All heavy atoms as an XYZ file, in Angstrom:
904
protein
N      12.472     -6.328     -9.684
C      11.215     -6.008    -10.317
C      10.556     -4.804     -9.667
O      10.003     -3.968    -10.344
C      10.293     -7.208    -10.269
C       8.945     -6.905    -10.844
S       7.810     -8.218    -10.440
C       6.409     -7.278     -9.990
N      10.581     -4.708     -8.333
C       9.986     -3.542     -7.684
C      10.816     -2.312     -8.020
O      12.039     -2.378     -8.074
C       9.928     -3.733     -6.167
C       9.000     -4.819     -5.646
C       9.076     -4.890     -4.128
C       7.580     -4.595     -6.083
N      10.150     -1.177     -8.239
C      10.898      0.035     -8.581
C      11.737      0.510     -7.401
O      11.402      0.254     -6.247
C       9.797      1.041     -8.924
C       8.593      0.554     -8.198
C       8.721     -0.950     -8.147
N      12.808      1.195     -7.701
C      13.675      1.732     -6.637
C      12.956      2.857     -5.890
O      13.141      3.029     -4.701
C      14.976      2.273     -7.236
C      15.791      1.223     -7.943
C      16.976      0.851     -7.116
C      17.863     -0.094     -7.877
N      17.770     -1.447     -7.442
N      12.155      3.641     -6.609
C      11.394      4.737     -6.019
C       9.979      4.701     -6.577
O       9.771      4.302     -7.706
C      12.004      6.086     -6.389
C      13.402      6.311     -5.857
C      13.836      7.717     -6.197
N      14.763      8.371     -5.331
C      14.766      8.469     -4.012
N      13.846      7.879     -3.324
N      15.671      9.130     -3.353
N       9.025      5.103     -5.759
C       7.668      5.229     -6.277
C       6.916      6.318     -5.531
O       7.219      6.636     -4.378
C       6.923      3.893     -6.224
C       6.476      3.366     -4.884
C       4.963      3.372     -4.846
C       6.965      1.951     -4.710
N       5.967      6.893     -6.228
C       5.110      7.931     -5.655
C       3.727      7.343     -5.433
O       3.241      6.548     -6.235
C       4.982      9.115     -6.619
C       6.203      9.946     -6.707
N       7.250      9.639     -7.538
C       6.542     11.082     -6.064
C       8.183     10.553     -7.412
N       7.784     11.441     -6.516
N       3.096      7.766     -4.351
C       1.706      7.391     -4.112
C       0.842      8.606     -4.429
O       1.356      9.695     -4.699
C       1.497      6.903     -2.658
C       1.872      7.991     -1.645
C       2.278      5.611     -2.423
C       1.559      7.632     -0.209
N      -0.454      8.452     -4.373
C      -1.349      9.561     -4.691
C      -1.351     10.592     -3.564
O      -1.001     10.290     -2.417
C      -2.769      9.041     -4.922
O      -3.347      8.600     -3.704
N      -1.770     11.802     -3.903
C      -1.882     12.845     -2.889
C      -2.938     12.461     -1.858
O      -2.781     12.694     -0.670
C      -2.226     14.195     -3.533
C      -2.238     15.346     -2.546
C      -0.896     15.523     -1.845
O       0.141     15.583     -2.487
N      -0.912     15.597     -0.523
N      -4.001     11.837     -2.321
C      -5.054     11.372     -1.420
C      -4.498     10.367     -0.408
O      -4.802     10.434      0.788
C      -6.177     10.741     -2.234
O      -7.086     10.069     -1.421
N      -3.672      9.435     -0.885
C      -3.061      8.442      0.007
C      -2.130      9.132      1.002
O      -2.104      8.775      2.186
C      -2.311      7.396     -0.798
N      -1.376     10.118      0.540
C      -0.469     10.860      1.430
C      -1.247     11.542      2.548
O      -0.833     11.525      3.716
C       0.317     11.904      0.641
O       1.164     11.292     -0.285
N      -2.384     12.129      2.196
C      -3.227     12.792      3.197
C      -3.771     11.785      4.215
O      -3.780     12.043      5.420
C      -4.390     13.528      2.520
C      -3.918     14.684      1.643
O      -2.778     15.165      1.815
O      -4.708     15.099      0.761
N      -4.212     10.635      3.725
C      -4.733      9.594      4.621
C      -3.644      9.078      5.557
O      -3.902      8.801      6.729
C      -5.323      8.445      3.806
C      -6.608      8.811      3.101
C      -7.076      7.705      2.190
C      -8.303      8.144      1.407
N      -8.708      7.161      0.405
N      -2.428      8.954      5.031
C      -1.313      8.487      5.866
C      -1.012      9.471      6.989
O      -0.717      9.066      8.111
C      -0.062      8.266      5.011
C      -0.089      7.045      4.108
C       1.084      7.071      3.145
C      -0.096      5.769      4.926
N      -1.072     10.765      6.692
C      -0.851     11.782      7.731
C      -1.902     11.659      8.843
O      -1.583     11.728     10.024
C      -0.903     13.187      7.122
C       0.449     13.786      6.877
C       0.380     15.253      6.518
N      -0.363     15.566      5.312
C       0.077     15.366      4.075
N       1.264     14.828      3.878
N      -0.650     15.698      3.042
N      -3.136     11.474      8.449
C      -4.221     11.325      9.423
C      -4.008     10.069     10.263
O      -4.112     10.109     11.496
C      -5.592     11.278      8.700
C      -5.914     12.650      8.103
C      -6.698     10.826      9.649
C      -7.080     12.641      7.120
N      -3.704      8.948      9.605
C      -3.516      7.692     10.334
C      -2.295      7.729     11.244
O      -2.312      7.134     12.317
C      -3.431      6.518      9.359
C      -4.766      6.112      8.736
C      -4.561      5.150      7.578
C      -5.676      5.504      9.786
N      -1.260      8.433     10.844
C      -0.086      8.563     11.714
C      -0.470      9.292     12.995
O      -0.079      8.895     14.099
C       1.048      9.308     11.015
C       2.301      9.391     11.875
C       3.413     10.088     11.104
C       4.743     10.085     11.711
N       5.071     10.138     13.017
N      -1.284     10.333     12.876
C      -1.739     11.058     14.050
C      -2.632     10.223     14.954
O      -2.556     10.322     16.179
N      -3.467      9.406     14.360
C      -4.402      8.587     15.137
C      -3.758      7.363     15.760
O      -4.164      6.923     16.839
C      -5.557      8.125     14.244
C      -6.477      9.230     13.809
C      -7.533      8.672     12.892
N      -8.428      9.704     12.403
C      -9.339      9.500     11.470
N      -9.479      8.300     10.930
N     -10.110     10.494     11.082
N      -2.792      6.757     15.050
C      -2.250      5.470     15.495
C      -0.793      5.524     15.954
O      -0.346      4.638     16.660
C      -2.325      4.426     14.358
O      -1.451      4.822     13.296
C      -3.751      4.271     13.840
N      -0.064      6.524     15.490
C       1.357      6.614     15.805
C       2.237      5.785     14.883
O       3.459      5.807     14.999
N       1.642      5.052     13.957
C       2.416      4.235     13.016
C       2.996      5.102     11.909
O       2.330      6.011     11.413
C       1.538      3.147     12.386
C       1.052      2.047     13.311
C       0.103      1.113     12.564
C       2.223      1.256     13.873
N       4.209      4.784     11.514
C       4.836      5.543     10.438
C       4.166      5.209      9.103
O       3.615      4.109      8.933
C       6.343      5.240     10.353
O       6.512      3.838     10.146
C       7.070      5.684     11.610
N       4.218      6.139      8.146
C       3.560      5.921      6.855
C       4.005      4.650      6.133
O       3.169      3.976      5.525
C       3.927      7.172      6.049
C       4.112      8.223      7.086
C       4.739      7.509      8.263
N       5.286      4.292      6.203
C       5.725      3.093      5.492
C       5.082      1.831      6.061
O       4.722      0.917      5.315
C       7.251      2.973      5.463
C       7.872      2.906      6.836
O       7.463      3.606      7.761
N       8.880      2.074      6.992
N       4.880      1.777      7.365
C       4.235      0.600      7.980
C       2.764      0.535      7.565
O       2.259     -0.535      7.199
C       4.349      0.648      9.524
C       5.808      0.670      9.978
C       3.584     -0.507     10.161
C       6.621     -0.539      9.576
N       2.081      1.671      7.587
C       0.674      1.696      7.179
C       0.548      1.330      5.697
O      -0.367      0.603      5.307
C       0.021      3.064      7.479
C      -1.418      3.099      6.994
C       0.086      3.378      8.970
N       1.495      1.794      4.868
C       1.482      1.433      3.441
C       1.634     -0.067      3.250
O       0.969     -0.654      2.392
C       2.599      2.152      2.692
S       2.243      3.866      2.294
N       2.486     -0.688      4.031
C       2.669     -2.145      3.933
C       1.359     -2.864      4.237
O       0.971     -3.799      3.541
C       3.736     -2.626      4.909
C       5.127     -2.177      4.577
C       6.096     -2.588      5.657
N       7.350     -1.848      5.520
C       8.384     -1.984      6.326
N       8.343     -2.851      7.327
N       9.468     -1.274      6.143
N       0.681     -2.427      5.286
C      -0.587     -3.038      5.666
C      -1.618     -2.841      4.560
O      -2.311     -3.774      4.153
C      -1.099     -2.465      7.009
C      -0.132     -2.821      8.140
C      -2.510     -2.962      7.314
C      -0.374     -2.057      9.438
N      -1.707     -1.606      4.058
C      -2.670     -1.293      2.996
C      -2.385     -2.104      1.733
O      -3.306     -2.632      1.093
C      -2.624      0.209      2.690
N      -1.114     -2.223      1.386
C      -0.706     -2.966      0.196
C      -1.146     -4.426      0.297
O      -1.748     -4.973     -0.628
C       0.814     -2.840      0.035
C       1.389     -3.533     -1.160
C       1.056     -3.137     -2.448
C       2.285     -4.580     -1.006
C       1.608     -3.775     -3.559
C       2.846     -5.212     -2.101
C       2.504     -4.812     -3.380
N      -0.879     -5.051      1.429
C      -1.228     -6.462      1.611
C      -2.750     -6.646      1.663
O      -3.279     -7.616      1.113
C      -0.535     -7.051      2.863
C      -1.038     -8.431      3.184
C       0.970     -7.073      2.659
N      -3.449     -5.707      2.288
C      -4.920     -5.786      2.308
C      -5.477     -5.802      0.892
O      -6.369     -6.583      0.570
C      -5.505     -4.581      3.046
C      -5.679     -4.683      4.534
C      -6.175     -3.350      5.086
C      -6.648     -5.784      4.896
N      -4.961     -4.920      0.064
C      -5.440     -4.855     -1.310
C      -5.026     -6.090     -2.110
O      -5.818     -6.611     -2.895
C      -4.920     -3.584     -1.983
O      -5.406     -3.483     -3.299
N      -3.801     -6.555     -1.921
C      -3.373     -7.775     -2.612
C      -4.260     -8.957     -2.242
O      -4.510     -9.840     -3.066
C      -1.919     -8.118     -2.269
C      -0.828     -7.339     -2.981
C       0.540     -7.740     -2.437
C      -0.875     -7.533     -4.481
N      -4.748     -8.964     -1.018
C      -5.625    -10.037     -0.551
C      -6.924    -10.104     -1.372
O      -7.555    -11.154     -1.440
C      -5.935     -9.848      0.940
C      -6.609    -11.051      1.539
O      -6.176    -12.176      1.332
N      -7.671    -10.814      2.290
N      -7.290     -8.995     -1.990
C      -8.496     -8.962     -2.816
C      -8.284     -9.634     -4.170
O      -9.226     -9.831     -4.916
C      -8.952     -7.512     -3.031
C      -9.316     -6.785     -1.751
C     -10.496     -7.423     -1.045
O     -11.486     -7.776     -1.728
O     -10.432     -7.572      0.188
N      -7.048     -9.950     -4.495
C      -6.750    -10.643     -5.743
C      -6.388     -9.700     -6.878
O      -6.142     -8.524     -6.679
N      -6.379    -10.240     -8.090
C      -5.889     -9.483     -9.235
C      -6.751     -8.288     -9.650
O      -6.310     -7.461    -10.425
C      -5.827    -10.515    -10.358
C      -6.645    -11.652     -9.912
C      -6.704    -11.609     -8.422
N      -7.963     -8.199     -9.130
C      -8.786     -7.031     -9.494
C      -8.223     -5.745     -8.883
O      -8.447     -4.659     -9.390
C     -10.235     -7.238     -9.065
C     -10.437     -7.245     -7.562
C     -11.884     -7.445     -7.183
C     -11.989     -7.480     -5.670
N     -13.309     -7.675     -5.202
N      -7.483     -5.879     -7.798
C      -6.874     -4.708     -7.175
C      -5.657     -4.248     -7.944
O      -5.058     -5.006     -8.695
N      -5.304     -3.009     -7.767
C      -4.108     -2.475     -8.396
C      -4.279     -2.093     -9.846
O      -3.325     -1.709    -10.505
N      -5.479     -2.159    -10.338
C      -5.712     -1.874    -11.759
C      -6.220     -0.454    -12.006
O      -6.282     -0.013    -13.137
C      -6.714     -2.861    -12.355
C      -6.264     -4.291    -12.284
C      -5.169     -4.539    -13.255
N      -4.777     -5.957    -13.220
C      -3.878     -6.455    -14.010
N      -3.259     -5.712    -14.879
N      -3.559     -7.728    -13.918
N      -6.581      0.246    -10.936
C      -7.121      1.594    -11.064
C      -5.988      2.586    -11.259
O      -4.959      2.517    -10.604
C      -7.919      1.931     -9.798
C      -8.778      3.124     -9.891
C      -9.724      3.217     -8.690
N      -9.119      2.896     -7.412
C      -8.454      3.770     -6.664
N      -8.283      4.991     -7.059
N      -7.952      3.395     -5.508
N      -6.153      3.518    -12.172
C      -5.148      4.553    -12.427
C      -5.277      5.606    -11.332
O      -6.347      6.143    -11.108
C      -5.396      5.172    -13.802
C      -4.449      6.255    -14.164
C      -3.356      5.713    -15.024
C      -2.565      6.872    -15.603
N      -1.164      6.642    -15.561
N      -4.194      5.847    -10.603
C      -4.185      6.874     -9.563
C      -3.105      7.903     -9.886
O      -2.096      7.575    -10.504
C      -3.934      6.291     -8.145
C      -5.060      5.370     -7.722
C      -2.609      5.582     -8.050
N      -3.364      9.146     -9.472
C      -2.326     10.159     -9.660
C      -1.154      9.783     -8.762
O      -1.330      9.145     -7.734
C      -2.857     11.547     -9.292
C      -2.968     11.755     -7.788
O      -3.995     11.348     -7.199
O      -2.022     12.318     -7.205
N       0.006     10.125     -9.155
C       1.180      9.806     -8.357
C       1.887     11.102     -7.971
O       3.093     11.246     -8.126
C       2.108      8.849     -9.118
C       1.485      7.472     -9.281
C       2.335      6.531    -10.091
O       2.524      6.739    -11.273
N       2.861      5.499     -9.447
N       1.084     12.027     -7.445
C       1.607     13.351     -7.091
C       1.841     13.494     -5.594
O       2.117     14.582     -5.114
C       0.637     14.429     -7.571
O      -0.628     14.256     -6.948
N       1.718     12.406     -4.858
C       1.873     12.449     -3.410
C       3.287     12.117     -2.964
O       4.257     12.316     -3.696
N       3.400     11.595     -1.787
C       4.694     11.276     -1.180
C       5.497     10.298     -2.026
O       4.940      9.427     -2.692
C       4.493     10.654      0.204
O       3.803     11.532      1.042
N       6.812     10.451     -1.949
C       7.713      9.541     -2.644
C       8.381      8.639     -1.614
O       8.764      9.091     -0.542
C       8.783     10.323     -3.404
C       9.782      9.437     -4.112
C      10.873     10.214     -4.807
O      11.484     11.100     -4.161
O      11.123      9.932     -5.987
N       8.487      7.360     -1.946
C       9.160      6.394     -1.089
C      10.227      5.694     -1.915
O      10.036      5.455     -3.100
C       8.187      5.313     -0.599
C       7.153      5.788      0.370
C       5.919      6.235     -0.075
C       7.412      5.778      1.731
C       4.962      6.662      0.825
C       6.458      6.200      2.635
C       5.225      6.645      2.178
N      11.321      5.334     -1.276
C      12.221      4.400     -1.957
C      11.852      3.014     -1.454
O      11.279      2.855     -0.382
C      13.707      4.762     -1.765
C      14.181      4.627     -0.350
O      13.900      3.639      0.328
N      14.922      5.610      0.131
N      12.144      2.014     -2.257
C      11.736      0.639     -1.936
C      12.256      0.170     -0.589
O      11.546     -0.508      0.153
C      12.222     -0.328     -3.011
O      11.207     -0.574     -3.916
N      13.483      0.532     -0.285
C      14.074      0.082      0.977
C      13.297      0.608      2.175
O      13.135     -0.082      3.178
C      15.532      0.518      1.058
N      12.798      1.830      2.083
C      12.009      2.408      3.173
C      10.603      1.827      3.189
O      10.082      1.460      4.238
C      11.920      3.942      3.030
O      13.243      4.475      3.051
C      11.093      4.556      4.137
N       9.998      1.745      2.018
C       8.612      1.291      1.947
C       8.457     -0.171      2.352
O       7.585     -0.508      3.140
C       8.068      1.501      0.534
C       6.595      1.203      0.329
C       5.732      2.074      1.238
C       6.209      1.420     -1.118
N       9.321     -1.031      1.853
C       9.169     -2.459      2.100
C      10.156     -3.018      3.118
O      10.004     -4.145      3.568
C       9.271     -3.229      0.785
C       8.201     -2.861     -0.194
C       8.520     -2.282     -1.410
C       6.870     -3.065      0.101
C       7.541     -1.934     -2.314
C       5.867     -2.711     -0.793
C       6.209     -2.144     -2.013
N      11.171     -2.254      3.456
C      12.128     -2.668      4.469
C      12.862     -3.951      4.091
O      13.099     -4.229      2.923
N      13.179     -4.709      5.103
C      13.934     -5.946      4.886
C      13.089     -7.048      4.250
O      13.584     -8.130      3.953
C      14.524     -6.438      6.206
C      13.458     -6.779      7.238
C      14.010     -6.958      8.639
O      14.850     -6.152      9.050
O      13.565     -7.913      9.306
N      11.814     -6.767      4.046
C      10.892     -7.768      3.502
C      10.566     -7.530      2.032
O       9.554     -8.013      1.531
C       9.601     -7.782      4.324
C       9.839     -7.943      5.781
N      10.294     -9.116      6.338
C       9.728     -7.063      6.801
C      10.442     -8.956      7.639
N      10.112     -7.713      7.945
N      11.430     -6.795      1.333
C      11.185     -6.465     -0.073
C      10.920     -7.707     -0.908
O       9.993     -7.728     -1.718
C      12.376     -5.673     -0.648
O      12.531     -4.471      0.118
C      12.168     -5.316     -2.107
N      11.702     -8.739     -0.717
C      11.539     -9.971     -1.498
C      10.176    -10.606     -1.254
O       9.531    -11.085     -2.192
C      12.659    -10.978     -1.154
O      13.919    -10.330     -1.347
C      12.575    -12.210     -2.020
N       9.715    -10.579     -0.020
C       8.403    -11.139      0.289
C       7.294    -10.340     -0.406
O       6.388    -10.919     -1.006
C       8.152    -11.140      1.797
C       6.792    -11.716      2.164
S       6.190    -11.263      3.791
C       6.060     -9.510      3.680
N       7.362     -8.996     -0.338
C       6.341     -8.170     -0.982
C       6.360     -8.362     -2.501
O       5.302     -8.417     -3.133
C       6.531     -6.692     -0.623
C       6.108     -6.366      0.777
C       7.044     -6.139      1.765
C       4.765     -6.294      1.117
C       6.660     -5.845      3.067
C       4.369     -6.008      2.413
C       5.314     -5.779      3.385
N       7.543     -8.480     -3.065
C       7.662     -8.726     -4.500
C       7.046    -10.077     -4.861
O       6.322    -10.198     -5.856
C       9.126     -8.679     -4.923
C       9.330     -8.812     -6.408
C      10.779     -8.628     -6.818
O      11.595     -8.139     -6.017
O      11.083     -8.974     -7.973
N       7.294    -11.080     -4.057
C       6.730    -12.414     -4.303
C       5.211    -12.405     -4.209
O       4.531    -13.032     -5.030
C       7.298    -13.427     -3.310
O       8.677    -13.574     -3.487
N       4.674    -11.712     -3.219
C       3.213    -11.604     -3.091
C       2.610    -10.915     -4.314
O       1.581    -11.341     -4.848
C       2.839    -10.832     -1.822
C       3.075    -11.554     -0.498
C       2.867    -10.590      0.673
C       2.163    -12.760     -0.374
N       3.270     -9.838     -4.754
C       2.794     -9.108     -5.931
C       2.792    -10.021     -7.152
O       1.809    -10.081     -7.894
C       3.683     -7.874     -6.174
C       3.210     -7.021     -7.305
C       2.242     -6.049     -7.105
C       3.736     -7.174     -8.582
C       1.797     -5.257     -8.151
C       3.303     -6.388     -9.627
C       2.328     -5.425     -9.412
N       3.874    -10.760     -7.356
C       3.965    -11.675     -8.502
C       2.949    -12.800     -8.400
O       2.401    -13.248     -9.410
C       5.366    -12.276     -8.597
C       6.392    -11.341     -9.167
C       7.741    -12.043     -9.244
C       8.822    -11.151     -9.785
N      10.133    -11.812     -9.798
N       2.691    -13.272     -7.194
C       1.717    -14.347     -7.013
C       0.326    -13.883     -7.435
O      -0.432    -14.635     -8.043
C       1.693    -14.803     -5.562
C       0.768    -15.951     -5.298
C       0.799    -16.409     -3.850
O       1.449    -15.809     -3.007
N       0.096    -17.481     -3.567
N      -0.007    -12.640     -7.131
C      -1.328    -12.111     -7.473
C      -1.415    -11.697     -8.943
O      -2.402    -11.988     -9.619
C      -1.684    -10.912     -6.556
C      -2.951    -10.219     -7.021
C      -1.836    -11.387     -5.114
N      -0.387    -11.029     -9.453
C      -0.465    -10.432    -10.790
C       0.372    -11.130    -11.857
O       0.239    -10.799    -13.031
C      -0.034     -8.962    -10.731
C      -0.986     -8.099     -9.980
N      -2.247     -7.797    -10.446
C      -0.869     -7.484     -8.779
C      -2.864     -7.017     -9.578
N      -2.055     -6.826     -8.554
N       1.234    -12.037    -11.468
C       2.136    -12.636    -12.446
C       3.231    -11.640    -12.812
O       3.463    -10.668    -12.102
N       3.869    -11.875    -13.921
C       4.935    -10.972    -14.369
C       4.285     -9.800    -15.097
O       3.510     -9.997    -16.023
C       5.933    -11.714    -15.281
C       6.998    -10.761    -15.784
C       6.561    -12.879    -14.533
N       4.594     -8.606    -14.650
C       4.005     -7.377    -15.182
C       5.123     -6.514    -15.750
O       6.227     -6.496    -15.215
C       3.271     -6.591    -14.062
C       2.157     -7.433    -13.454
C       2.739     -5.257    -14.532
C       0.962     -7.664    -14.323
N       4.807     -5.774    -16.783
C       5.749     -4.819    -17.349
C       6.237     -3.871    -16.255
O       5.439     -3.325    -15.501
C       5.070     -4.029    -18.472
C       5.979     -3.005    -19.106
O       7.142     -3.333    -19.383
O       5.517     -1.873    -19.311
N       7.536     -3.693    -16.165
C       8.121     -2.905    -15.073
C       7.599     -1.467    -15.029
O       7.593     -0.849    -13.977
C       9.646     -2.918    -15.164
O      10.061     -2.344    -16.385
N       7.144     -0.947    -16.154
C       6.614      0.419    -16.172
C       5.279      0.511    -15.435
O       4.922      1.568    -14.933
C       6.449      0.907    -17.605
C       7.760      1.059    -18.328
C       7.556      1.490    -19.756
C       8.902      1.564    -20.468
N       8.740      1.938    -21.866
N       4.556     -0.582    -15.375
C       3.241     -0.590    -14.720
C       3.310     -0.912    -13.228
O       2.363     -0.643    -12.497
C       2.319     -1.608    -15.392
C       1.914     -1.329    -16.826
C       1.109     -2.493    -17.369
C       1.126     -0.044    -16.917
N       4.399     -1.492    -12.787
C       4.490     -1.971    -11.405
C       4.305     -0.835    -10.400
O       3.531     -0.960     -9.450
C       5.813     -2.729    -11.165
C       5.991     -3.062     -9.692
C       5.841     -3.991    -11.998
N       4.986      0.290    -10.591
C       4.873      1.412     -9.655
C       3.436      1.926     -9.583
O       2.920      2.203     -8.499
C       5.820      2.544    -10.047
N       2.777      2.023    -10.730
C       1.381      2.470    -10.775
C       0.476      1.483    -10.043
O      -0.405      1.875     -9.284
C       0.940      2.632    -12.232
C      -0.529      2.909    -12.430
C      -0.987      4.230    -11.833
O      -0.299      5.229    -11.925
N      -2.142      4.232    -11.214
N       0.717      0.192    -10.245
C      -0.118     -0.821     -9.606
C       0.092     -0.850     -8.091
O      -0.865     -1.004     -7.337
C       0.149     -2.188    -10.231
C      -0.330     -2.270    -11.667
S       0.069     -3.836    -12.445
C      -1.200     -4.877    -11.711
N       1.324     -0.661     -7.648
C       1.589     -0.616     -6.210
C       0.888      0.589     -5.595
O       0.243      0.479     -4.546
C       3.103     -0.596     -5.927
C       3.727     -1.939     -6.288
C       3.375     -0.261     -4.459
C       5.247     -1.959     -6.255
N       0.976      1.748     -6.253
C       0.304      2.956     -5.763
C      -1.204      2.734     -5.687
O      -1.862      3.154     -4.728
C       0.631      4.150     -6.655
N      -1.743      2.040     -6.672
C      -3.176      1.747     -6.678
C      -3.548      0.796     -5.540
O      -4.570      0.987     -4.862
C      -3.566      1.131     -8.025
O      -4.931      0.805     -8.058
N      -2.736     -0.216     -5.306
C      -2.989     -1.133     -4.193
C      -2.949     -0.393     -2.851
O      -3.802     -0.618     -1.986
C      -1.953     -2.265     -4.168
C      -2.301     -3.430     -5.024
N      -3.427     -4.213     -4.820
C      -1.667     -3.980     -6.083
C      -3.465     -5.174     -5.711
N      -2.405     -5.058     -6.498
N      -1.982      0.482     -2.684
C      -1.883      1.250     -1.434
C      -3.118      2.121     -1.266
O      -3.705      2.183     -0.185
C      -0.580      2.074     -1.401
C       0.615      1.127     -1.238
C      -0.610      3.112     -0.281
C       1.972      1.788     -1.413
N      -3.544      2.767     -2.350
C      -4.751      3.598     -2.315
C      -5.970      2.773     -1.907
O      -6.756      3.188     -1.054
C      -4.977      4.195     -3.701
C      -5.197      5.676     -3.690
O      -4.391      6.382     -3.057
O      -6.184      6.120     -4.305
N      -6.123      1.604     -2.527
C      -7.275      0.734     -2.232
C      -7.266      0.261     -0.779
O      -8.297      0.262     -0.108
C      -7.290     -0.476     -3.167
C      -7.555     -0.104     -4.622
O      -7.984      1.029     -4.890
O      -7.313     -0.960     -5.496
N      -6.103     -0.149     -0.289
C      -6.001     -0.615      1.091
C      -6.243      0.498      2.099
O      -6.878      0.292      3.134
N      -5.755      1.703      1.789
C      -5.954      2.834      2.703
C      -7.422      3.216      2.821
O      -7.852      3.692      3.870
C      -5.135      4.046      2.250
C      -3.654      3.982      2.557
C      -2.925      5.152      1.902
C      -3.401      3.974      4.052
N      -8.182      3.004      1.765
C      -9.616      3.314      1.819
C     -10.281      2.543      2.961
O     -11.175      3.059      3.628
C     -10.273      2.976      0.489
N      -9.816      1.342      3.196
C     -10.379      0.513      4.274
C      -9.838      0.921      5.644
O     -10.561      0.894      6.637
C     -10.035     -0.944      3.983
C     -10.647     -1.907      4.935
C     -10.555     -3.288      4.371
N     -10.622     -4.275      5.424
C     -10.403     -5.550      5.249
N     -10.097     -5.997      4.049
N     -10.488     -6.379      6.248
N      -8.567      1.324      5.704
C      -7.928      1.647      6.980
C      -8.274      3.032      7.504
O      -8.155      3.285      8.698
C      -6.406      1.528      6.845
C      -5.858      0.151      6.514
C      -4.357      0.224      6.317
C      -6.214     -0.836      7.614
N      -8.689      3.920      6.648
C      -8.929      5.317      7.034
C     -10.001      5.453      8.110
O     -10.023      6.428      8.847
C      -9.326      6.146      5.798
O      -8.298      5.991      4.822
C      -9.448      7.609      6.122
N     -10.870      4.478      8.228
C     -11.935      4.532      9.241
C     -11.393      4.426     10.664
O     -12.068      4.788     11.617
C     -12.922      3.391      8.999
C     -13.545      3.390      7.637
C     -14.319      2.105      7.410
C     -14.698      1.931      5.958
N     -15.199      0.600      5.680
N     -10.182      3.915     10.810
C      -9.600      3.668     12.138
C      -9.343      4.969     12.885
O      -8.756      5.900     12.351
C      -8.308      2.881     12.007
N      -9.770      5.002     14.134
C      -9.566      6.170     14.993
C      -8.448      5.941     16.009
O      -8.054      6.845     16.714
C     -10.857      6.506     15.743
C     -12.055      6.744     14.855
C     -12.123      8.182     14.425
C     -13.412      8.463     13.693
N     -13.267      8.577     12.283
N      -7.948      4.700     16.071
C      -6.892      4.352     17.023
C      -6.129      3.141     16.480
O      -6.557      2.519     15.506
C      -7.487      4.002     18.390
O      -8.264      2.820     18.289
N      -5.045      2.823     17.139
C      -4.258      1.660     16.721
C      -5.070      0.376     16.843
O      -5.032     -0.483     15.960
C      -2.976      1.567     17.549
C      -2.003      0.459     17.177
C      -1.584      0.559     15.713
C      -0.786      0.499     18.083
N      -5.833      0.240     17.912
C      -6.628     -0.982     18.081
C      -7.706     -1.102     16.994
O      -7.981     -2.198     16.518
C      -7.251     -1.054     19.476
O      -8.071      0.050     19.717
N      -8.273      0.013     16.574
C      -9.247     -0.029     15.481
C      -8.570     -0.347     14.158
O      -9.140     -1.031     13.313
C     -10.013      1.294     15.365
C     -11.093      1.455     16.399
C     -11.950      2.684     16.161
O     -11.924      3.269     15.048
O     -12.664      3.077     17.089
N      -7.343      0.138     13.963
C      -6.620     -0.165     12.750
C      -6.416     -1.673     12.618
O      -6.557     -2.238     11.542
C      -5.255      0.545     12.721
C      -4.514      0.365     11.395
C      -4.681      1.591     10.526
C      -3.066      0.080     11.639
N      -6.119     -2.317     13.728
C      -5.947     -3.774     13.727
C      -7.246     -4.452     13.298
O      -7.228     -5.399     12.508
C      -5.484     -4.280     15.125
C      -5.522     -5.790     15.197
C      -4.098     -3.745     15.437
N      -8.363     -3.951     13.769
C      -9.662     -4.527     13.405
C      -9.922     -4.349     11.920
O     -10.311     -5.287     11.227
C     -10.789     -3.893     14.250
C     -10.643     -4.313     15.703
C     -12.162     -4.269     13.684
C     -11.496     -3.533     16.673
N      -9.695     -3.125     11.388
C      -9.936     -2.866      9.967
C      -8.943     -3.591      9.073
O      -9.227     -3.867      7.910
C      -9.923     -1.371      9.669
C     -11.125     -0.652     10.228
C     -11.000      0.329     11.196
C     -12.407     -0.974      9.773
C     -12.110      0.975     11.706
C     -13.523     -0.333     10.287
C     -13.375      0.637     11.253
O     -14.479      1.282     11.747
N      -7.765     -3.909      9.590
C      -6.750     -4.610      8.813
C      -6.981     -6.118      8.788
O      -6.394     -6.813      7.967
C      -5.359     -4.314      9.363
N      -7.846     -6.604      9.656
C      -8.111     -8.040      9.723
C      -8.928     -8.469      8.503
O      -9.849     -7.754      8.089
C      -8.900     -8.386     10.975
O      -8.159     -8.023     12.118
N      -8.601     -9.621      7.925
C      -9.377    -10.085      6.769
C     -10.807    -10.398      7.174
O     -11.067    -10.872      8.277
C      -8.645    -11.358      6.330
C      -7.751    -11.731      7.441
C      -7.554    -10.535      8.321
N     -11.693    -10.086      6.272
C     -13.109    -10.388      6.491
C     -13.314    -11.870      6.201
O     -12.960    -12.372      5.151
C     -13.992     -9.538      5.568
C     -15.463     -9.873      5.767
C     -13.728     -8.067      5.795
N     -13.865    -12.577      7.170
C     -14.070    -14.025      6.997
C     -15.470    -14.329      6.589
O     -16.405    -13.739      6.865
C     -13.714    -14.747      8.298
C     -12.278    -14.534      8.787
C     -12.087    -15.220     10.126
C     -11.293    -15.094      7.785
């Protein structure tokens, strides 16, 4: 169900470059965190149309050995979605999650911003 390749927005690509410099984490790891943060918000996330003119990832790089888990989380939140929309929704989730993480100035701050609000 997850696309083999997907593009994120240029804005997300820029934020990932900044966060890599601040935290040392690779973009795929930060994308995973951002994706899960946004999924945690429920089905309202991932519905915003974002440009997909930024970095390209293949699924194996973006989700790693946990592809099945990320796919299951996506299905749990959104149900079965038309395969044409999945890449757009994932890009939107990454964009939404990065909006919260961009405030981090260090790895320890990223952990704080990535923590669920109780």
